[in-house]
C-alpha distance (Angstrom), angle and dihedral (degrees) to the residues before:
residue distance angle dihedral
M1 . . .
K2 3.77 . .
V3 3.77 119.8 .
N4 3.76 119.8 -144.8
K5 3.77 104.9 -123.5
Q6 3.80 92.5 -161.2
I7 3.82 91.6 58.3
I8 3.81 92.0 49.4
F9 3.79 91.0 48.3
D10 3.81 92.2 49.8
R11 3.81 92.3 50.6
V12 3.79 93.4 48.5
Y13 3.79 90.8 46.7
N14 3.82 93.7 49.3
N15 3.81 93.2 46.4
T16 3.79 91.0 48.8
I17 3.80 92.8 50.0
T18 3.84 91.0 47.6
F19 3.77 91.4 50.2
I20 3.82 92.2 49.7
I21 3.81 91.3 49.5
D22 3.80 92.8 48.7
L23 3.78 91.4 46.1
S24 3.80 93.0 49.8
T25 3.82 90.8 47.5
D26 3.78 91.2 52.1
K27 3.78 90.5 48.8
M28 3.78 92.3 49.6
S29 3.80 92.5 48.7
S30 3.78 91.7 47.6
Q31 3.80 90.9 48.5
N32 3.81 90.5 52.3
M33 3.80 91.5 52.3
S34 3.77 124.3 70.7
P35 3.82 119.4 -128.8
Q36 3.79 88.3 -109.7
M37 3.83 91.2 55.6
Q38 3.81 91.6 46.7
A39 3.81 90.0 52.7
Q40 3.81 91.5 50.0
I41 3.81 91.3 49.9
A42 3.80 90.4 49.5
Q43 3.82 89.9 55.1
G44 3.80 91.5 60.2
P45 3.82 134.8 -120.6
P46 2.91 140.4 21.6
Y47 3.81 89.1 56.4
P48 3.81 124.8 -159.9
P49 3.82 115.4 -114.8
Q50 3.80 113.2 -90.1
T51 3.81 92.9 -156.1
A52 3.78 128.5 70.0
G53 3.79 116.9 -91.0
V54 3.79 130.5 -159.0
G55 3.80 108.9 -88.0
G56 3.78 93.2 7.9
A57 3.77 122.3 -139.7
P58 3.83 111.7 -27.8
T59 3.78 120.1 -114.3
I60 3.78 130.1 -154.8
A61 3.80 93.6 -127.3
V62 3.82 96.7 52.7
D63 3.80 112.2 16.3
V64 3.80 104.5 39.3
G65 3.81 94.7 64.3
I66 3.81 92.9 46.2
C67 3.80 92.2 45.8
V68 3.82 91.9 50.6
V69 3.81 91.7 53.0
L70 3.81 92.2 47.8
L71 3.79 89.8 44.4
V72 3.82 91.2 57.3
L73 3.82 91.6 48.0
Y74 3.79 92.9 51.2
I75 3.81 90.7 46.4
C76 3.81 88.3 55.7
S77 3.81 89.7 48.9
A78 3.80 92.1 49.8
A79 3.80 92.0 48.9
A80 3.82 92.9 47.7
N81 3.81 95.0 48.9
M82 3.79 93.9 45.0
F83 3.82 90.9 48.1
I84 3.82 90.7 51.3
Y85 3.80 92.2 45.5
Q86 3.81 95.3 48.9
R87 3.80 93.8 44.6
N88 3.78 92.3 49.9
R89 3.80 91.7 45.3
R90 3.81 91.7 54.6
L91 3.80 87.8 52.8
D92 3.82 92.7 49.4
H93 3.81 89.7 -108.0
F94 3.81 99.7 131.8
F95 3.83 114.0 -166.5
L96 3.81 115.8 166.9
P97 3.86 98.2 -172.1
S98 3.82 90.0 69.1
A99 3.81 88.9 58.7
L100 3.82 90.2 45.9
L101 3.80 92.5 53.5
F102 3.79 88.6 47.6
G103 3.81 88.2 55.2
F104 3.80 90.3 47.6
S105 3.81 91.2 51.8
M106 3.80 90.9 49.0
A107 3.82 89.9 51.2
R108 3.79 89.4 53.9
I109 3.81 91.1 48.1
L110 3.79 87.8 56.3
T111 3.82 90.4 45.3
F112 3.80 94.2 57.6
T113 3.78 92.8 39.8
L114 3.80 89.0 56.8
R115 3.81 91.5 48.0
I116 3.79 91.4 51.6
V117 3.80 91.5 50.4
W118 3.81 90.3 44.4
S119 3.81 90.9 54.6
V120 3.81 88.4 57.8
D121 3.82 96.8 41.8
K122 3.81 104.1 38.0
Q123 3.81 93.1 162.6
N124 3.80 91.9 65.8
V125 3.81 103.7 95.9
S126 3.82 93.2 176.4
L127 3.79 89.3 58.3
A128 3.80 90.1 51.5
I129 3.80 90.9 51.1
A130 3.82 92.0 51.3
A131 3.81 91.9 48.2
N132 3.81 92.3 51.6
I133 3.80 92.0 47.5
F134 3.81 92.4 54.8
V135 3.81 90.9 48.1
N136 3.82 89.3 62.6
A137 3.80 99.2 34.4
G138 3.80 106.6 53.4
V139 3.79 101.3 63.9
L140 3.81 92.4 58.7
I141 3.81 87.5 81.8
V142 3.81 90.3 62.7
Y143 3.81 89.8 49.9
I144 3.81 89.3 56.0
V145 3.82 92.7 47.6
N146 3.82 90.6 53.3
L147 3.80 91.3 50.3
L148 3.80 90.2 49.8
F149 3.81 92.8 51.7
A150 3.82 91.9 46.0
Q151 3.79 90.0 52.7
R152 3.81 90.8 52.0
I153 3.80 92.2 51.5
L154 3.79 91.0 50.1
R155 3.80 92.0 48.9
A156 3.79 91.3 50.6
L157 3.81 97.0 49.5
Q158 3.81 98.5 31.9
P159 3.82 107.6 26.8
R160 3.81 95.6 171.5
V161 3.80 92.2 52.5
G162 3.79 97.7 35.5
W163 3.80 95.5 51.3
H164 3.79 94.9 42.3
R165 3.78 113.9 127.6
G166 3.79 92.5 -130.5
L167 3.80 91.3 58.0
R168 3.78 90.6 49.0
I169 3.82 89.8 53.6
F170 3.81 89.0 48.0
F171 3.81 92.6 55.5
T172 3.79 91.9 44.4
A173 3.81 89.6 53.3
L174 3.81 89.8 49.5
Y175 3.81 91.9 54.0
I176 3.81 91.8 47.3
L177 3.81 92.5 49.4
I178 3.81 90.6 48.5
G179 3.80 88.1 56.2
C180 3.81 90.6 47.0
S181 3.81 90.8 50.8
L182 3.78 90.4 52.0
V183 3.80 91.6 49.8
L184 3.81 91.4 49.0
I185 3.80 92.6 50.5
I186 3.79 92.4 48.9
V187 3.82 96.2 44.7
L188 3.80 94.8 45.7
T189 3.80 92.6 45.6
V190 3.78 90.8 54.0
D191 3.82 95.7 41.4
S192 3.80 92.3 49.1
S193 3.78 89.3 56.2
Y194 3.80 92.7 58.2
T195 3.80 98.1 55.4
L196 3.80 139.6 49.6
D197 3.81 93.5 -158.4
P198 3.85 107.5 129.4
A199 3.82 91.5 -152.9
I200 3.80 92.6 57.8
H201 3.80 90.6 45.9
S202 3.81 89.7 51.9
Y203 3.82 93.3 50.1
A204 3.79 91.2 47.0
M205 3.80 91.9 48.5
W206 3.80 93.7 53.2
I207 3.80 94.0 45.8
Q208 3.80 90.5 49.2
R209 3.79 89.7 49.2
G210 3.79 89.8 54.1
A211 3.81 92.0 48.8
I212 3.82 92.8 49.4
L213 3.81 91.1 47.5
Y214 3.81 90.6 50.9
L215 3.80 90.1 52.7
L216 3.81 89.6 53.4
L217 3.80 89.1 54.4
V218 3.82 90.1 49.1
V219 3.80 91.0 51.1
S220 3.82 91.4 54.7
I221 3.82 94.9 50.9
P222 3.86 95.0 89.1
F223 3.82 88.4 61.8
F224 3.80 91.1 60.2
I225 3.80 94.8 40.4
V226 3.81 93.7 52.7
A227 3.82 90.8 44.8
L228 3.81 89.9 50.4
A229 3.81 92.0 48.4
F230 3.81 92.9 54.6
A231 3.82 97.7 34.2
L232 3.81 98.5 54.9
P233 3.80 117.0 82.9
Q234 3.77 109.6 -86.7
P235 3.81 112.6 -113.4
E236 3.77 120.7 -128.4
T237 3.80 92.1 -108.4
T238 3.81 115.7 45.4
E239 3.79 124.8 174.6
T240 3.77 132.5 -137.8
F241 3.77 136.7 -156.5
G242 3.76 136.9 -169.1
H243 3.80 124.2 -2.5
G244 3.77 128.3 -53.8
S245 3.78 129.8 40.6
I246 3.77 122.1 -56.9
R247 3.81 90.0 -119.3
S248 3.79 92.4 57.7
K249 3.80 88.9 51.2
A250 3.81 90.4 51.1
I251 3.83 92.3 49.5
I252 3.80 92.0 51.0
L253 3.80 91.6 47.7
L254 3.82 93.4 47.4
A255 3.82 90.9 50.0
S256 3.80 90.1 52.8
T257 3.80 90.9 46.1
C258 3.81 91.3 52.4
L259 3.80 90.7 54.0
C260 3.81 91.4 47.2
T261 3.81 89.7 49.4
L262 3.80 89.1 54.1
I263 3.81 90.3 53.3
A264 3.80 95.4 44.8
G265 3.81 92.9 43.1
F266 3.80 91.3 52.8
K267 3.80 90.2 51.1
V268 3.80 91.6 49.5
G269 3.81 91.1 49.7
T270 3.79 94.0 50.2
T271 3.82 94.2 42.4
W272 3.81 95.2 48.3
S273 3.80 94.8 44.7
A274 3.79 118.5 101.0
P275 3.82 111.4 -84.9
R276 3.79 113.7 -103.3
P277 3.82 129.3 -159.9
A278 3.77 115.7 -94.7
S279 3.81 88.4 -118.3
N280 3.83 92.6 55.9
P281 3.84 109.4 43.3
A282 3.79 124.8 173.8
W283 3.80 125.9 -121.2
F284 3.80 92.1 -94.5
H285 3.81 89.4 58.7
S286 3.82 90.6 61.1
K287 3.77 123.7 110.8
P288 3.85 95.5 -115.9
A289 3.81 89.9 55.8
F290 3.80 90.6 45.4
Y291 3.80 96.2 53.3
C292 3.83 99.9 31.9
L293 3.82 98.8 45.3
L294 3.80 99.0 37.9
F295 3.79 110.1 31.5
V296 3.80 106.1 23.8
P297 3.86 91.4 61.0
E298 3.81 89.0 48.5
L299 3.80 91.3 54.1
L300 3.80 90.4 48.1
I301 3.82 89.5 53.9
L302 3.80 91.4 50.9
V303 3.80 91.7 48.4
L304 3.82 90.6 46.7
Y305 3.79 95.3 52.4
T306 3.81 95.4 40.5
S307 3.81 97.1 45.2
T308 3.81 93.7 47.0
R309 3.83 91.1 50.1
M310 3.77 98.4 -120.2
D311 3.81 88.5 -177.6
L312 3.81 87.8 69.9
R313 3.80 101.1 32.0
F314 3.81 98.6 48.3
H315 3.79 99.6 31.8
V316 3.80 117.0 126.6
P317 3.82 126.9 -165.4
N318 3.79 115.8 -89.6
G319 3.79 111.8 -96.4
S320 3.81 94.8 18.9
S321 3.81 91.5 131.5
K322 3.80 91.2 59.9
R323 3.80 92.2 45.9
Q324 3.82 91.2 40.3
S325 3.76 89.6 -140.5
Y326 3.80 141.7 91.9
A327 3.82 89.8 -158.1
V328 3.82 94.6 116.1
Q329 3.80 88.4 73.2
E330 3.77 105.1 108.1
R331 3.80 101.0 -137.7
R332 3.77 145.1 -19.2
G333 3.76 107.1 -83.8
S334 3.76 125.3 -133.4
E335 3.78 127.2 -147.1
N336 3.81 91.4 -92.7
D337 3.78 90.5 54.6
I338 3.79 90.3 73.3
E339 3.80 92.0 66.8
E340 3.80 90.7 43.1
A341 3.80 91.8 51.1
D342 3.78 91.2 48.1
S343 3.81 92.0 51.2
E344 3.80 89.8 46.9
L345 3.81 90.4 54.5
E346 3.81 89.6 50.0
K347 3.80 91.4 50.9
R348 3.80 91.7 50.5
K349 3.77 90.1 49.0
D350 3.83 92.2 50.5
S351 3.80 91.9 48.3
E352 3.80 91.7 51.0
L353 3.79 91.3 49.6
A354 3.80 90.8 48.5
S355 3.80 92.3 50.8
A356 3.81 90.9 47.2
T357 3.81 93.6 53.2
A358 3.79 94.5 42.7
């Protein structure tokens, strides 16, 4: 039986080339991974990420000090918003956004606590996963608060449009999809950490990119709502809510929306960029970009809403959604009315304390 020498040569050549390619790929992947990462992968799931992430792994020398400072600032924010919420609630001045910002501040307290612990225990991959999840999850509360304030401005200037049932369904769908986006990000982040399958990582990456892009679109919606509220012809009967002019409310909301757009836009840019090895991160993966472009804008939003007394400016009468009207508000407040309303709340509080101790 004669053997075709050309066929044998082709097979040996192809097998040799395949082996060289596989060997070079393995070498490249091993060079891109640190010995510590290789040891963690050898131990089994959950696996550490093999691509660079924003902020990277925290270190005691750099991250702990920054996280402690931010932790104190968010603790102050949580205390201030809870104090405002509880005081207003005792005076029958219900304002849910104060409680929401308290929850957002508490989420950030947990975020930085996890990063501090992670910097000490770098081998704990589960801790790293939890820390990264909270980095992406907390700010969604601010997105919802901005949508709520934009809806109130639209209802005040354009009652027929703002109270329309279709618009209410639209906002409800937005809130539901925000929750779905959060669930997708969390589930895919966890699932990707329990497999080394490149196909699953690719599917998860594209779904996460879609969720992050959707959140950017949600963040920009208050721009269009405020523009629509002022651009449409003003009806003969407009409504008002809270204290301060409607224009001052719009300016505060637009400032907050700009900061949220900066945060969401940075996340979209980093998520949609080409993945890079953990050993070769880009500039936007650095720690200055991580802290300055994600958390500094958040703190500015908290300071903006707290210092401008959003609990007085954006307050609406209880039961206004059922009545579909803000008309029970006595009068359109001016800027000086905010101080007057605050002093009135203090007087009511003092009188209640006096009657309780009598």
